[in-house]
C-alpha positions as a Markdown table, in Angstrom:
| # | Residue | x | y | z |
|---|---|---|---|---|
| 1 | Met | 10.8 | 14.5 | -10.6 |
| 2 | Lys | 11.4 | 17.6 | -8.4 |
| 3 | Ser | 9.8 | 19.7 | -5.9 |
| 4 | Thr | 8.9 | 23.1 | -7.2 |
| 5 | Ala | 7.7 | 26.2 | -5.1 |
| 6 | Asn | 3.7 | 25.5 | -6.3 |
| 7 | Gly | 3.9 | 21.9 | -6.1 |
| 8 | Cys | 5.8 | 18.5 | -6.9 |
| 9 | Lys | 7.0 | 17.7 | -10.5 |
| 10 | Ile | 6.3 | 14.2 | -11.7 |
| 11 | Thr | 7.1 | 12.4 | -14.6 |
| 12 | Ile | 4.8 | 9.5 | -15.7 |
| 13 | Leu | 5.4 | 7.7 | -19.3 |
| 14 | Gly | 7.6 | 10.9 | -20.4 |
| 15 | Lys | 4.9 | 13.3 | -19.4 |
| 16 | Asp | 5.3 | 16.0 | -16.8 |
| 17 | Tyr | 2.8 | 16.8 | -14.3 |
| 18 | Thr | 2.9 | 19.4 | -11.5 |
| 19 | Val | 0.8 | 18.2 | -8.4 |
| 20 | Ala | 0.1 | 20.0 | -5.5 |
| 21 | Cys | 1.2 | 18.3 | -2.1 |
| 22 | Pro | 2.2 | 19.1 | 1.3 |
| 23 | Glu | 5.9 | 19.3 | 1.8 |
| 24 | Glu | 6.1 | 16.3 | 4.2 |
| 25 | Lys | 4.3 | 14.0 | 1.9 |
| 26 | Arg | 6.6 | 14.7 | -1.2 |
| 27 | Glu | 8.7 | 11.9 | -0.9 |
| 28 | Glu | 5.7 | 9.4 | -0.8 |
| 29 | Leu | 4.1 | 11.2 | -4.3 |
| 30 | Ile | 7.4 | 10.9 | -5.8 |
| 31 | Ala | 7.6 | 7.3 | -4.8 |
| 32 | Thr | 4.2 | 6.7 | -5.9 |
| 33 | Ala | 4.5 | 8.4 | -9.2 |
| 34 | Ala | 7.6 | 6.2 | -9.8 |
| 35 | Tyr | 5.7 | 2.9 | -8.9 |
| 36 | Leu | 2.8 | 3.9 | -11.3 |
| 37 | Asp | 5.4 | 4.9 | -14.2 |
| 38 | Lys | 7.2 | 1.5 | -13.8 |
| 39 | Asn | 3.9 | -0.4 | -14.0 |
| 40 | Met | 2.7 | 1.6 | -17.0 |
| 41 | Arg | 5.9 | 1.2 | -18.7 |
| 42 | Glu | 6.0 | -2.9 | -17.8 |
| 43 | Ile | 2.3 | -2.7 | -19.6 |
| 44 | Gln | 3.1 | -0.6 | -22.4 |
| 45 | Gln | 6.6 | -2.8 | -23.2 |
| 46 | Ser | 4.5 | -5.9 | -23.1 |
| 47 | Gly | 2.6 | -4.8 | -26.5 |
| 48 | Ala | -0.4 | -6.5 | -25.2 |
| 49 | Val | -2.0 | -3.0 | -24.6 |
| 50 | Leu | -2.3 | 0.1 | -27.0 |
| 51 | Gly | -2.9 | 3.7 | -26.0 |
| 52 | Thr | -2.0 | 5.5 | -23.2 |
| 53 | Glu | -5.4 | 5.5 | -21.7 |
| 54 | Arg | -5.6 | 1.8 | -21.6 |
| 55 | Val | -2.2 | 1.3 | -20.3 |
| 56 | Ala | -3.4 | 3.7 | -17.6 |
| 57 | Val | -6.4 | 1.8 | -17.0 |
| 58 | Met | -4.7 | -1.5 | -16.9 |
| 59 | Ala | -2.0 | 0.0 | -14.2 |
| 60 | Ala | -4.9 | 1.1 | -12.4 |
| 61 | Leu | -6.6 | -2.4 | -12.1 |
| 62 | Asn | -3.3 | -4.0 | -11.5 |
| 63 | Ile | -2.5 | -1.5 | -8.4 |
| 64 | Ala | -6.2 | -2.1 | -7.4 |
| 65 | His | -5.4 | -5.8 | -7.4 |
| 66 | Asp | -2.4 | -5.5 | -5.3 |
| 67 | Leu | -4.2 | -3.2 | -2.7 |
| 68 | Leu | -7.1 | -5.6 | -2.2 |
| 69 | Ser | -5.0 | -8.4 | -1.9 |
| 70 | Leu | -2.9 | -6.7 | 0.7 |
| 71 | Arg | -6.0 | -5.6 | 2.6 |
| 72 | Glu | -7.3 | -9.6 | 2.5 |
| 73 | Asn | -3.9 | -10.6 | 4.0 |
| 74 | Thr | -3.8 | -8.0 | 6.5 |
| 75 | Gly | -7.4 | -9.0 | 7.7 |
| 76 | Leu | -6.1 | -12.2 | 8.3 |
| 77 | Thr | -3.3 | -10.7 | 10.4 |
| 78 | Val | -5.4 | -8.8 | 12.5 |
| 79 | Glu | -7.8 | -11.4 | 13.2 |
| 80 | Met | -4.9 | -13.6 | 14.3 |
| 81 | Glu | -3.8 | -11.2 | 16.4 |
| 82 | Thr | -7.0 | -10.7 | 18.1 |
| 83 | Arg | -7.3 | -14.5 | 18.5 |
| 84 | Ile | -3.8 | -14.6 | 20.4 |
| 85 | Lys | -4.3 | -11.6 | 22.8 |
| 86 | Asn | -7.8 | -13.4 | 23.7 |
| 87 | Leu | -5.7 | -16.6 | 24.4 |
| 88 | Arg | -2.9 | -14.8 | 26.1 |
| 89 | Arg | -5.6 | -13.3 | 28.3 |
| 90 | Asn | -7.4 | -16.4 | 29.0 |
| 91 | Leu | -3.9 | -18.1 | 29.9 |
| 92 | Glu | -3.0 | -15.5 | 32.0 |
| 93 | Glu | -6.4 | -15.6 | 33.9 |
| 94 | Ala | -6.1 | -19.3 | 34.3 |
| 95 | Leu | -2.5 | -18.8 | 35.7 |
| 96 | Asp | -3.7 | -16.1 | 38.0 |
| 97 | Gly | -6.2 | -18.5 | 39.2 |
| 98 | Gln | -4.0 | -21.4 | 39.8 |
| 99 | Ala | -1.6 | -19.2 | 41.8 |
| 100 | Glu | -4.3 | -18.1 | 44.2 |
| 101 | Met | -5.5 | -21.8 | 44.3 |
| 102 | Glu | -1.7 | -22.5 | 45.6 |
| 103 | Leu | -1.9 | -19.6 | 48.2 |
């Protein structure tokens, strides 16, 4: 996988593709293509799926599932962060109120 003047050349399952991509995003594109290629090769080598198109669909489903799982887990983290911020704010208000009472 290399950069060319007109785009970034990537290889997936032995087939070359040239994809237009901004210079600052090329490394991400190359890493993404390598991830997809690895996923597709694993599916292909398992022997459970025949045909490049079916391998691509299975890889897309696997990657989409990973993404949705990650989003769900991240959502829990955001909710937890919000609760922690609220608890911290309430604690600070209570401590401020306590300090005022002592004065």
